[in-house]
C-alpha positions as CSV (number, residue, x, y, z in Angstrom):
1,M,11.1,-57.0,-9.6
2,N,7.5,-56.4,-9.1
3,G,8.3,-53.5,-6.7
4,D,10.6,-51.9,-9.3
5,F,7.9,-52.0,-11.9
6,A,5.5,-50.3,-9.5
7,I,8.0,-47.5,-8.8
8,L,8.6,-47.2,-12.5
9,L,4.8,-46.8,-13.2
10,F,4.5,-44.3,-10.3
11,W,7.3,-42.1,-11.8
12,F,5.9,-42.5,-15.3
13,G,2.4,-41.3,-14.0
14,I,3.9,-38.3,-12.3
15,S,5.9,-37.4,-15.4
16,L,3.0,-37.8,-17.7
17,T,0.7,-35.7,-15.5
18,T,3.3,-32.9,-15.2
19,N,3.9,-32.9,-18.9
20,I,0.2,-32.7,-19.7
21,A,-0.3,-29.8,-17.2
22,L,2.7,-27.9,-18.6
23,G,1.5,-28.4,-22.2
24,L,-2.0,-27.1,-21.3
25,A,-0.5,-24.1,-19.5
26,W,1.8,-23.3,-22.5
27,F,-1.2,-23.5,-24.9
28,R,-3.4,-21.3,-22.8
29,T,-0.6,-18.8,-22.2
30,S,0.2,-18.5,-25.9
31,R,-3.5,-18.1,-26.8
32,R,-3.9,-15.4,-24.2
33,L,-0.8,-13.6,-25.4
34,R,-2.1,-13.6,-28.9
35,Q,-5.4,-12.1,-27.7
36,L,-3.7,-9.3,-25.9
37,E,-1.2,-8.5,-28.6
38,G,-3.5,-8.8,-31.6
39,G,-6.6,-7.2,-30.0
40,E,-8.7,-10.3,-30.8
41,G,-12.0,-10.9,-29.0
42,K,-11.9,-9.7,-25.4
43,G,-8.6,-7.9,-25.9
44,R,-10.4,-4.8,-27.4
45,S,-12.8,-4.4,-24.6
46,H,-10.0,-4.0,-22.0
47,R,-8.7,-0.7,-23.5
48,P,-11.6,1.5,-22.2
49,E,-11.3,-0.3,-18.9
50,Q,-7.6,0.5,-18.9
51,A,-8.2,4.2,-19.6
52,Q,-10.8,4.3,-16.8
53,L,-8.3,2.6,-14.5
54,E,-5.6,5.1,-15.4
55,D,-8.0,8.0,-14.8
56,L,-9.0,6.6,-11.4
57,T,-5.3,6.1,-10.5
58,A,-4.5,9.7,-11.4
59,R,-7.4,10.9,-9.3
60,V,-6.4,8.8,-6.3
61,E,-2.8,10.1,-6.6
62,Q,-4.1,13.7,-6.7
63,S,-6.3,13.1,-3.7
64,V,-3.3,11.6,-1.8
65,D,-1.1,14.5,-2.6
66,S,-3.8,17.0,-1.5
67,L,-4.3,15.1,1.7
68,A,-0.6,15.1,2.4
69,A,-0.5,18.9,1.9
70,R,-3.4,19.3,4.4
71,V,-1.6,17.1,6.9
72,D,1.5,19.2,6.5
73,E,-0.5,22.3,7.1
74,L,-2.0,20.8,10.3
75,A,1.4,19.8,11.5
76,S,2.8,23.3,10.9
77,G,-0.2,24.8,12.8
78,Q,0.3,22.4,15.7
79,E,4.0,23.4,15.9
80,F,3.1,27.1,15.9
81,L,0.5,26.6,18.7
82,N,3.0,24.6,20.8
83,R,5.6,27.4,20.3
84,V,3.1,30.1,21.3
85,L,1.8,28.2,24.3
86,S,5.3,27.4,25.6
87,D,6.3,31.1,25.2
88,R,3.3,32.3,27.2
89,L,3.9,29.7,29.9
90,D,7.5,30.8,30.2
91,K,6.4,34.4,30.5
92,L,3.8,33.5,33.2
93,G,6.4,31.4,35.0
94,R,8.8,34.4,35.1
95,A,6.2,36.9,36.1
96,A,4.5,34.9,38.8
97,P,6.0,35.4,42.3
98,S,7.1,32.4,44.2
99,S,4.5,30.6,46.3
100,D,6.4,31.3,49.6
101,A,5.9,35.1,49.3
102,H,2.1,34.7,49.2
103,H,1.8,32.3,52.1
104,P,4.4,32.8,54.8
105,A,5.1,29.7,56.9
106,R,3.0,29.5,60.0
107,E,4.4,28.5,63.3
């Protein structure tokens, strides 16, 4: 019987602690929600920060788009140079005589 009472107290302690924590979390969440919706206290000071954050986000997006365009230009230039180089190497390969003609085999 004494062991059952100890288990009951243990579960009661866990239940009480959990209920208190959930109650505090609910209270703080509802208070924070009222601040953000009503513009009370600190809620007003976040609006300029939000505008600055949106401006910064727009500038970062613009920079990333610009960088992507530059990388695309570099890739196109690299493809062009590879094509020109391979064409010239093909022309040189066709124009060059075979190595046997320059150096006949010695006996």
